[in-house]
DRENDO-1510 file (C-alpha; in Angstrom, 1 decimal, always signed):
<recs>
REC; n; res; u; v; w
REC; 1; ASP; -50.0; +6.2; -51.5 .
REC; 2; PHE; -46.5; +7.5; -51.7 .
REC; 3; LEU; -44.1; +10.3; -50.6 .
REC; 4; CYS; -41.1; +11.1; -52.8 .
REC; 5; ILE; -38.3; +13.7; -52.7 .
REC; 6; SER; -36.4; +14.2; -55.9 .
REC; 7; LEU; -34.1; +16.5; -57.8 .
REC; 8; VAL; -35.7; +18.0; -60.9 .
REC; 9; ASN; -33.7; +20.4; -63.2 .
REC; 10; GLY; -31.7; +21.6; -60.2 .
REC; 11; PHE; -34.7; +22.1; -57.9 .
REC; 12; ILE; -35.9; +19.9; -55.1 .
REC; 13; GLN; -39.4; +18.5; -55.4 .
REC; 14; LEU; -41.6; +16.9; -52.7 .
REC; 15; ARG; -44.5; +14.8; -54.1 .
REC; 16; TYR; -47.0; +12.9; -52.0 .
REC; 17; ASN; -50.3; +11.1; -52.6 .
REC; 18; LEU; -52.6; +10.0; -49.8 .
REC; 19; GLY; -55.0; +8.2; -52.0 .
REC; 20; ASP; -57.0; +11.0; -53.7 .
REC; 21; LYS; -54.6; +13.4; -55.4 .
REC; 22; THR; -50.9; +14.1; -55.9 .
REC; 23; VAL; -49.5; +17.2; -54.2 .
REC; 24; ILE; -46.3; +18.8; -55.6 .
REC; 25; LEU; -44.0; +21.3; -53.8 .
REC; 26; GLN; -40.8; +22.7; -55.4 .
REC; 27; THR; -38.1; +24.8; -53.9 .
REC; 28; PHE; -37.5; +28.4; -55.1 .
REC; 29; GLN; -33.8; +28.0; -55.4 .
REC; 30; LYS; -31.6; +25.5; -57.1 .
REC; 31; VAL; -29.0; +23.3; -55.5 .
REC; 32; ASP; -25.3; +23.7; -56.1 .
REC; 33; ALA; -24.6; +22.1; -59.5 .
REC; 34; ASN; -20.8; +21.7; -58.8 .
REC; 35; GLY; -21.5; +19.3; -56.0 .
REC; 36; ASN; -19.2; +21.1; -53.6 .
REC; 37; THR; -21.8; +22.3; -51.1 .
REC; 38; TRP; -23.8; +20.4; -48.6 .
REC; 39; HIS; -27.5; +21.4; -48.4 .
REC; 40; SER; -29.9; +21.0; -45.5 .
REC; 41; LEU; -33.3; +19.6; -46.6 .
REC; 42; LYS; -36.4; +19.1; -44.5 .
REC; 43; ALA; -39.6; +17.8; -45.9 .
REC; 44; GLY; -42.8; +16.1; -44.7 .
REC; 45; ARG; -46.5; +16.6; -44.0 .
REC; 46; ALA; -48.9; +17.1; -41.2 .
REC; 47; GLY; -52.1; +15.4; -42.3 .
REC; 48; ASN; -52.5; +16.5; -46.0 .
REC; 49; GLU; -50.6; +19.7; -45.5 .
REC; 50; GLY; -47.0; +19.4; -46.8 .
REC; 51; TYR; -43.8; +21.4; -46.2 .
REC; 52; LEU; -40.4; +21.6; -47.9 .
REC; 53; ASP; -37.4; +23.5; -46.6 .
REC; 54; LEU; -34.1; +23.9; -48.4 .
REC; 55; ASP; -31.3; +25.6; -46.5 .
REC; 56; GLY; -33.9; +27.5; -44.3 .
REC; 57; ILE; -36.2; +28.7; -47.0 .
REC; 58; ASN; -39.6; +27.1; -46.4 .
REC; 59; ILE; -42.5; +26.3; -48.7 .
REC; 60; THR; -45.8; +25.1; -47.2 .
REC; 61; GLN; -48.8; +23.6; -49.1 .
REC; 62; LYS; -52.0; +24.7; -47.4 .
REC; 63; ALA; -54.3; +21.7; -46.7 .
REC; 64; SER; -57.6; +21.3; -48.5 .
REC; 65; PRO; -60.2; +18.8; -47.6 .
REC; 66; GLY; -59.2; +15.2; -48.4 .
REC; 67; MET; -57.5; +12.1; -47.1 .
REC; 68; ASN; -54.8; +12.7; -44.5 .
REC; 69; ALA; -53.1; +9.3; -43.9 .
REC; 70; LEU; -50.1; +8.0; -45.7 .
REC; 71; ASP; -50.8; +4.2; -46.1 .
REC; 72; THR; -47.7; +2.7; -47.7 .
REC; 73; HIS; -46.5; -0.4; -45.8 .
REC; 74; THR; -43.5; -0.7; -48.0 .
REC; 75; ASP; -39.7; -0.5; -47.7 .
REC; 76; PHE; -38.1; +2.9; -47.6 .
REC; 77; PHE; -35.7; +3.6; -50.4 .
REC; 78; VAL; -32.8; +6.2; -50.5 .
REC; 79; GLY; -31.1; +7.3; -53.7 .
REC; 80; GLY; -32.9; +4.9; -55.9 .
REC; 81; VAL; -35.0; +1.8; -56.0 .
REC; 82; SER; -34.3; -1.9; -56.8 .
REC; 83; SER; -36.3; -1.6; -59.9 .
REC; 84; LEU; -37.4; +1.7; -61.6 .
REC; 85; ASN; -40.7; +0.0; -62.5 .
REC; 86; LEU; -41.6; +0.3; -58.8 .
REC; 87; VAL; -41.8; +4.1; -59.1 .
REC; 88; ASN; -45.3; +5.5; -59.4 .
REC; 89; SER; -45.5; +7.6; -62.5 .
REC; 90; MET; -47.0; +10.5; -60.5 .
REC; 91; ALA; -44.1; +10.5; -58.1 .
REC; 92; VAL; -41.6; +11.9; -60.6 .
REC; 93; GLU; -41.4; +14.6; -63.2 .
REC; 94; ASN; -40.1; +12.5; -66.2 .
REC; 95; GLU; -38.6; +9.0; -66.5 .
REC; 96; PRO; -37.3; +7.9; -63.1 .
REC; 97; THR; -33.5; +8.0; -62.6 .
REC; 98; SER; -31.4; +7.2; -59.6 .
REC; 99; PHE; -29.7; +9.9; -57.6 .
REC; 100; THR; -26.0; +10.8; -58.1 .
REC; 101; GLY; -24.4; +12.5; -55.2 .
REC; 102; CYS; -23.9; +12.3; -51.4 .
REC; 103; ILE; -26.5; +11.9; -48.7 .
REC; 104; ARG; -26.0; +12.0; -45.0 .
REC; 105; GLU; -27.9; +12.4; -41.7 .
REC; 106; ILE; -31.3; +11.1; -42.7 .
REC; 107; VAL; -33.9; +11.6; -39.9 .
REC; 108; ILE; -37.3; +10.0; -40.3 .
REC; 109; ASN; -39.9; +10.9; -37.7 .
REC; 110; ASN; -37.1; +12.0; -35.3 .
REC; 111; ARG; -35.1; +8.7; -35.7 .
REC; 112; GLU; -31.8; +8.8; -37.6 .
REC; 113; LEU; -31.2; +6.1; -40.2 .
REC; 114; LYS; -27.9; +4.4; -40.0 .
REC; 115; LEU; -26.3; +4.6; -43.4 .
REC; 116; THR; -23.8; +1.8; -42.9 .
REC; 117; VAL; -23.0; -1.4; -44.7 .
REC; 118; THR; -24.8; -3.6; -42.3 .
REC; 119; ASP; -27.9; -1.7; -41.1 .
REC; 120; PRO; -30.0; -1.3; -44.2 .
REC; 121; LYS; -32.0; -4.3; -45.6 .
REC; 122; GLY; -30.1; -4.0; -48.9 .
REC; 123; GLY; -28.6; -1.8; -51.6 .
REC; 124; ALA; -26.2; -1.6; -54.5 .
REC; 125; ASN; -23.5; +0.6; -56.0 .
REC; 126; VAL; -23.2; +2.8; -52.9 .
REC; 127; GLY; -19.8; +4.1; -51.8 .
REC; 128; ASP; -18.3; +6.3; -49.1 .
REC; 129; CYS; -18.5; +10.0; -49.9 .
REC; 130; ASP; -15.9; +11.0; -47.4 .
REC; 131; GLY; -13.4; +8.3; -48.2 .
REC; 132; THR; -11.6; +8.5; -44.8 .
REC; 133; VAL; -12.0; +7.0; -41.3 .
REC; 134; CYS; -13.5; +10.3; -40.2 .
REC; 135; GLY; -16.6; +9.8; -42.2 .
REC; 136; TYR; -19.6; +11.8; -40.8 .
REC; 137; THR; -20.4; +12.6; -37.2 .
REC; 138; VAL; -17.6; +10.4; -35.9 .
REC; 139; CYS; -16.9; +13.3; -33.5 .
REC; 140; LYS; -20.0; +14.3; -31.6 .
REC; 141; ASN; -21.1; +17.8; -30.4 .
REC; 142; ASN; -19.3; +19.8; -33.1 .
REC; 143; GLY; -15.9; +18.1; -32.5 .
REC; 144; THR; -13.4; +18.2; -35.4 .
REC; 145; CYS; -12.0; +14.9; -36.8 .
REC; 146; GLN; -8.4; +14.4; -37.8 .
REC; 147; VAL; -7.1; +11.4; -39.7 .
REC; 148; GLU; -4.2; +9.7; -37.9 .
REC; 149; ASN; -2.0; +6.8; -38.8 .
REC; 150; SER; -3.8; +4.6; -36.3 .
REC; 151; GLY; -7.3; +5.8; -37.3 .
REC; 152; PHE; -8.6; +9.2; -36.2 .
REC; 153; SER; -8.7; +11.6; -33.3 .
REC; 154; CYS; -11.3; +14.3; -32.2 .
REC; 155; SER; -10.6; +17.8; -31.2 .
REC; 156; CYS; -13.4; +18.7; -28.9 .
REC; 157; PRO; -15.1; +22.1; -28.0 .
REC; 158; PRO; -14.2; +23.3; -24.4 .
REC; 159; GLU; -17.4; +21.9; -22.8 .
REC; 160; TRP; -17.0; +18.3; -24.2 .
REC; 161; ILE; -14.5; +15.5; -23.6 .
REC; 162; GLY; -14.0; +11.9; -24.5 .
REC; 163; SER; -12.5; +10.1; -27.5 .
REC; 164; THR; -15.5; +11.2; -29.7 .
REC; 165; CYS; -16.5; +14.3; -27.7 .
REC; 166; GLU; -19.4; +12.4; -26.4 .
REC; 167; GLN; -19.3; +13.4; -22.7 .
REC; 168; SER; -20.1; +16.8; -21.2 .
REC; 169; ILE; -17.3; +18.1; -19.0 .
REC; 170; GLN; -19.9; +19.1; -16.4 .
REC; 171; CYS; -20.9; +15.4; -16.1 .
REC; 172; SER; -17.4; +14.0; -16.3 .
REC; 173; GLN; -17.3; +13.6; -12.5 .
REC; 174; ASN; -20.9; +13.6; -11.6 .
REC; 175; ARG; -22.4; +12.1; -8.4 .
REC; 176; CYS; -25.6; +10.9; -10.0 .
REC; 177; GLY; -26.6; +7.5; -8.7 .
REC; 178; SER; -26.8; +4.2; -10.6 .
REC; 179; GLN; -28.7; +4.5; -13.9 .
REC; 180; ALA; -29.5; +8.2; -13.2 .
REC; 181; LEU; -29.1; +10.6; -16.2 .
REC; 182; CYS; -26.7; +13.5; -15.9 .
REC; 183; ILE; -28.1; +16.6; -17.6 .
REC; 184; PRO; -25.4; +19.3; -18.1 .
REC; 185; GLN; -26.2; +22.9; -17.3 .
REC; 186; PRO; -23.7; +24.9; -19.3 .
REC; 187; THR; -24.8; +28.3; -18.2 .
REC; 188; SER; -24.1; +27.5; -14.6 .
REC; 189; PHE; -21.3; +25.1; -15.3 .
REC; 190; SER; -23.0; +22.4; -13.3 .
REC; 191; TYR; -25.4; +19.5; -13.8 .
REC; 192; ILE; -28.6; +18.0; -12.5 .
REC; 193; CYS; -29.5; +14.4; -12.0 .
REC; 194; VAL; -32.6; +12.8; -13.5 .
REC; 195; CYS; -33.5; +9.8; -11.4 .
REC; 196; THR; -34.6; +6.4; -12.7 .
REC; 197; LEU; -37.9; +5.0; -11.4 .
REC; 198; GLY; -37.7; +4.2; -7.6 .
REC; 199; TRP; -35.0; +6.7; -6.7 .
REC; 200; SER; -35.1; +10.4; -5.7 .
REC; 201; GLY; -32.9; +13.1; -4.2 .
REC; 202; LYS; -30.4; +15.6; -5.6 .
REC; 203; TYR; -28.1; +12.7; -6.6 .
REC; 204; CYS; -30.8; +10.0; -7.0 .
REC; 205; ASP; -29.4; +8.2; -3.9 .
REC; 206; SER; -32.6; +7.8; -1.9 .
REC; 207; LYS; -34.7; +4.7; -2.5 .
REC; 208; ILE; -38.5; +5.4; -2.7 .
REC; 209; ASN; -41.6; +3.3; -3.1 .
REC; 210; PHE; -45.1; +4.5; -4.1 .
REC; 211; PHE; -48.5; +3.5; -5.4 .
REC; 212; ILE; -49.3; +7.0; -6.6 .
REC; 213; ALA; -47.0; +8.3; -9.3 .
REC; 214; LYS; -46.3; +12.0; -9.4 .
REC; 215; PHE; -45.2; +13.5; -12.7 .
REC; 216; VAL; -43.5; +16.9; -12.9 .
REC; 217; GLY; -43.4; +17.7; -16.6 .
REC; 218; ASN; -40.3; +15.9; -17.9 .
REC; 219; SER; -41.3; +12.5; -16.4 .
REC; 220; TYR; -42.5; +9.3; -18.0 .
REC; 221; ILE; -43.2; +5.7; -17.2 .
REC; 222; LYS; -43.0; +3.0; -19.8 .
REC; 223; TYR; -44.9; -0.2; -18.9 .
REC; 224; THR; -44.7; -3.4; -20.9 .
REC; 225; ASP; -47.8; -5.6; -20.7 .
REC; 226; PRO; -46.7; -9.2; -19.8 .
REC; 227; TYR; -50.1; -10.5; -21.0 .
REC; 228; TYR; -50.1; -8.8; -24.4 .
REC; 229; GLY; -49.8; -12.0; -26.4 .
REC; 230; LYS; -53.0; -13.4; -24.7 .
REC; 231; ARG; -55.1; -10.3; -25.1 .
REC; 232; ASP; -58.2; -10.1; -27.4 .
REC; 233; LEU; -57.2; -6.8; -29.0 .
REC; 234; GLN; -60.7; -6.2; -30.5 .
REC; 235; TYR; -62.0; -5.5; -27.0 .
REC; 236; SER; -59.5; -3.2; -25.1 .
REC; 237; ARG; -60.0; -1.4; -21.9 .
REC; 238; ILE; -58.0; +1.0; -19.7 .
REC; 239; SER; -59.0; +2.8; -16.5 .
REC; 240; LEU; -57.1; +5.1; -14.1 .
REC; 241; ASN; -57.4; +7.9; -11.6 .
REC; 242; PHE; -55.6; +11.2; -12.2 .
REC; 243; THR; -55.4; +14.7; -10.7 .
REC; 244; THR; -53.9; +17.8; -12.1 .
REC; 245; ASN; -54.1; +21.6; -12.1 .
REC; 246; GLN; -52.9; +21.9; -15.7 .
REC; 247; THR; -55.1; +22.3; -18.8 .
REC; 248; GLU; -52.7; +20.4; -21.2 .
REC; 249; GLY; -50.9; +17.1; -20.9 .
REC; 250; LEU; -50.6; +13.5; -22.1 .
REC; 251; ILE; -51.9; +11.2; -19.4 .
REC; 252; VAL; -51.5; +7.8; -21.2 .
REC; 253; TRP; -50.4; +6.5; -24.6 .
REC; 254; MET; -51.1; +2.8; -25.3 .
REC; 255; GLY; -48.9; +2.1; -28.3 .
REC; 256; LYS; -45.2; +1.8; -29.4 .
REC; 257; SER; -45.1; +5.4; -30.7 .
REC; 258; GLU; -42.3; +4.5; -33.1 .
REC; 259; ASP; -43.9; +5.7; -36.4 .
REC; 260; GLU; -47.2; +6.9; -37.7 .
REC; 261; ASP; -48.4; +3.4; -38.6 .
REC; 262; ASN; -48.5; +2.2; -35.0 .
REC; 263; ASP; -51.9; +1.7; -33.5 .
REC; 264; PHE; -52.5; +3.7; -30.3 .
REC; 265; LEU; -55.1; +4.7; -27.7 .
REC; 266; ALA; -54.3; +8.0; -26.0 .
REC; 267; ILE; -55.9; +9.9; -23.2 .
REC; 268; GLY; -54.9; +13.5; -22.2 .
REC; 269; LEU; -56.0; +17.0; -21.7 .
REC; 270; THR; -56.5; +19.8; -24.3 .
REC; 271; ASN; -57.7; +23.3; -23.3 .
REC; 272; GLY; -58.9; +21.9; -20.0 .
REC; 273; THR; -61.0; +19.1; -21.4 .
REC; 274; LEU; -60.6; +15.4; -21.6 .
REC; 275; LYS; -59.4; +14.2; -25.0 .
REC; 276; VAL; -59.3; +10.6; -26.3 .
REC; 277; VAL; -57.7; +9.6; -29.6 .
REC; 278; ILE; -57.7; +6.1; -31.1 .
REC; 279; ASN; -56.0; +4.8; -34.2 .
REC; 280; LEU; -56.7; +1.2; -35.2 .
REC; 281; GLY; -54.6; +1.3; -38.4 .
REC; 282; GLU; -55.4; +4.3; -40.6 .
REC; 283; ARG; -55.5; +7.3; -38.3 .
REC; 284; ILE; -59.0; +7.8; -39.6 .
REC; 285; SER; -60.5; +8.6; -36.2 .
REC; 286; VAL; -61.1; +12.1; -35.1 .
REC; 287; PRO; -60.2; +13.1; -31.6 .
REC; 288; LEU; -63.0; +12.5; -29.1 .
REC; 289; ILE; -63.2; +15.6; -26.8 .
REC; 290; HIS; -65.4; +16.0; -23.8 .
REC; 291; SER; -67.7; +19.1; -24.3 .
REC; 292; LYS; -67.6; +20.4; -20.7 .
REC; 293; TYR; -64.8; +22.9; -20.2 .
REC; 294; SER; -62.4; +22.7; -17.3 .
REC; 295; THR; -63.8; +19.6; -15.7 .
REC; 296; CYS; -60.5; +17.9; -15.2 .
REC; 297; CYS; -58.0; +20.5; -14.0 .
REC; 298; ASP; -59.4; +21.3; -10.5 .
REC; 299; GLU; -56.8; +19.3; -8.5 .
REC; 300; ARG; -59.5; +16.8; -7.6 .
REC; 301; TRP; -59.1; +13.0; -8.4 .
REC; 302; HIS; -61.0; +12.0; -11.5 .
REC; 303; PHE; -61.7; +8.4; -12.7 .
REC; 304; VAL; -61.5; +7.8; -16.5 .
REC; 305; THR; -62.3; +4.6; -18.3 .
REC; 306; VAL; -61.9; +4.0; -22.1 .
REC; 307; ILE; -63.5; +0.9; -23.6 .
REC; 308; GLN; -62.9; -0.2; -27.2 .
REC; 309; ASN; -65.4; -2.7; -28.6 .
REC; 310; GLN; -64.0; -3.2; -32.1 .
REC; 311; THR; -64.6; +0.3; -33.6 .
REC; 312; CYS; -67.1; +1.5; -31.0 .
REC; 313; ILE; -65.5; +3.7; -28.3 .
REC; 314; LYS; -67.0; +4.5; -24.9 .
REC; 315; VAL; -65.4; +7.0; -22.5 .
REC; 316; TYR; -66.5; +7.3; -18.9 .
REC; 317; LEU; -65.4; +10.2; -16.6 .
REC; 318; ASP; -66.2; +9.9; -12.9 .
REC; 319; GLU; -68.6; +7.0; -13.7 .
REC; 320; GLU; -70.6; +9.1; -16.3 .
REC; 321; LEU; -70.7; +8.1; -20.0 .
REC; 322; ILE; -69.4; +11.2; -21.7 .
REC; 323; LEU; -68.4; +10.0; -25.2 .
REC; 324; PHE; -69.8; +7.1; -27.3 .
REC; 325; GLU; -68.8; +6.9; -31.0 .
REC; 326; ASP; -68.3; +4.4; -33.7 .
REC; 327; ILE; -65.0; +5.6; -35.3 .
REC; 328; ASP; -65.3; +3.4; -38.4 .
REC; 329; PRO; -68.7; +1.9; -39.3 .
REC; 330; GLN; -67.1; +0.1; -42.2 .
REC; 331; ARG; -65.1; -2.1; -39.7 .
REC; 332; LYS; -62.0; -2.0; -41.8 .
REC; 333; TYR; -59.7; -2.3; -38.8 .
REC; 334; THR; -61.1; -3.5; -35.5 .
REC; 335; ALA; -58.1; -4.4; -33.3 .
REC; 336; LEU; -55.9; -2.2; -31.1 .
REC; 337; ASN; -52.4; -3.6; -31.9 .
REC; 338; TYR; -50.6; -1.5; -29.4 .
REC; 339; GLY; -47.5; -3.7; -29.0 .
REC; 340; GLY; -48.0; -4.2; -25.3 .
REC; 341; ILE; -46.4; -0.8; -24.6 .
REC; 342; CYS; -48.1; +1.9; -22.3 .
REC; 343; TYR; -46.5; +5.3; -21.7 .
REC; 344; PHE; -47.7; +7.4; -18.8 .
REC; 345; GLY; -47.0; +11.1; -18.5 .
REC; 346; GLY; -44.8; +11.4; -21.6 .
REC; 347; PHE; -42.1; +9.7; -23.5 .
REC; 348; GLU; -38.4; +9.0; -23.2 .
REC; 349; THR; -36.0; +11.8; -22.4 .
REC; 350; GLY; -35.5; +14.0; -25.5 .
REC; 351; ARG; -38.8; +12.9; -27.2 .
REC; 352; LYS; -41.2; +15.8; -27.1 .
REC; 353; VAL; -44.9; +15.0; -26.7 .
REC; 354; ASN; -46.1; +17.3; -29.4 .
REC; 355; THR; -43.7; +15.8; -31.9 .
REC; 356; VAL; -44.3; +12.1; -31.1 .
REC; 357; THR; -48.1; +12.6; -31.1 .
REC; 358; ALA; -48.0; +14.7; -34.2 .
REC; 359; GLY; -49.6; +17.6; -32.4 .
REC; 360; LEU; -52.5; +15.6; -30.8 .
REC; 361; PHE; -51.1; +16.6; -27.4 .
REC; 362; GLN; -48.9; +19.5; -26.6 .
REC; 363; LYS; -47.2; +18.8; -23.3 .
REC; 364; GLU; -46.0; +16.2; -20.8 .
REC; 365; PHE; -48.4; +15.5; -17.9 .
REC; 366; ILE; -48.0; +17.4; -14.6 .
REC; 367; GLY; -50.0; +15.7; -11.8 .
REC; 368; LYS; -50.6; +12.3; -10.3 .
REC; 369; ILE; -51.8; +9.0; -11.6 .
REC; 370; LYS; -52.9; +5.9; -9.7 .
REC; 371; ASP; -55.0; +2.7; -9.9 .
REC; 372; VAL; -54.3; +1.8; -13.5 .
REC; 373; VAL; -56.1; -1.3; -14.8 .
REC; 374; LEU; -55.8; -2.8; -18.2 .
REC; 375; PHE; -58.5; -4.8; -19.9 .
REC; 376; GLN; -60.5; -6.8; -17.3 .
REC; 377; ASP; -57.5; -7.6; -15.1 .
REC; 378; SER; -58.2; -8.2; -11.4 .
REC; 379; LYS; -55.0; -6.4; -10.3 .
REC; 380; LYS; -53.8; -2.9; -10.8 .
REC; 381; ILE; -50.6; -2.2; -12.8 .
REC; 382; GLN; -47.6; -1.9; -10.4 .
REC; 383; LEU; -46.1; +1.3; -11.9 .
REC; 384; MET; -43.1; +0.9; -9.6 .
REC; 385; LYS; -42.1; -2.3; -11.5 .
REC; 386; ALA; -42.0; -0.5; -14.9 .
REC; 387; GLU; -39.2; +1.7; -16.3 .
REC; 388; GLY; -39.1; +5.5; -16.3 .
REC; 389; TYR; -37.4; +8.7; -15.1 .
REC; 390; ASN; -38.1; +11.7; -12.9 .
REC; 391; VAL; -41.2; +10.2; -11.3 .
REC; 392; TYR; -41.8; +11.1; -7.6 .
REC; 393; ASN; -43.7; +9.6; -4.7 .
REC; 394; GLY; -47.2; +11.0; -4.9 .
REC; 395; ASN; -48.6; +9.2; -1.9 .
REC; 396; TYR; -48.6; +12.2; +0.4 .
REC; 397; GLY; -49.2; +15.9; +0.2 .
REC; 398; ASN; -48.5; +17.9; -3.0 .
</recs>
């Protein structure tokens, strides 16, 4: 398997192979041959459907039946490789050659790579394209960098301040409590406070305690399992109670959610029905969706349990077995290596559910969650002891 982006006769090509065939996409327009223009390039795939966008002009390869997981498990190379013999012959047009030019702002699965001397694992013959202390993105939020005798200075847009334009002027004198997030509201020239777990109020200055967690749509809890190292990951189990009046939402995601190779077990709602998705290593499993429509969005409490016995999955809803499937009879991968991380309701601020889950779930959860139990533990998870933001006390009322 491979995915490769290259420059061929002035055009940009995206090539990828998921194990069965090589797909090739090429831009309509050429890049600037003089090297004086920066170009914006976006490329990737969703399953086996690829896309390539150069300066806003998009090409999409419609998917046909076939494999849909990119199984590489190798280092990521930028600009060239340590040995050209490593390049798959189907990944390039002719003989492989290294890239000559400048590259900046590389974002892989919503995470920016740091193109510095110390951050990559290795490299050779790479210089600084800018050649000054200003470099790239030294000044944040569209600030302008000027070279000074002592280094550099940033000229900031009116709504930003700080040495690198990193702070919103609306939040410069905010009253948000300890560890709360200040979110600027430029249109009203004000701000709102997003409270860390265990605090509430306009300025997050009221201490709260709860055993029922209330999620309002931009909330999340991240729980780290202290017993992860002792778990038998071939036999996983999670159960919880939830209530909601929404037809879409991610209830829980067991997994690190850092890249598409991470194992995960996810429970949520799609079109008013319960949806369970499990990846044990190849994303080969299809979503398991309860056939009854609108059984989970009636504002009543529902009890869900998901049991993984190697590749056999059982799902119980309100004590009734609703789904039972062997997701891989070949038993190629049998353990849920979820990294000891469980997300409830959504992900960290700025990480969209539909992006992180690659479209498996569309929205953050709105509703309440309680009585979470992992594996065969005798005690429920204390959600209050985890980390998170914008979670309210759901013990009483609405």
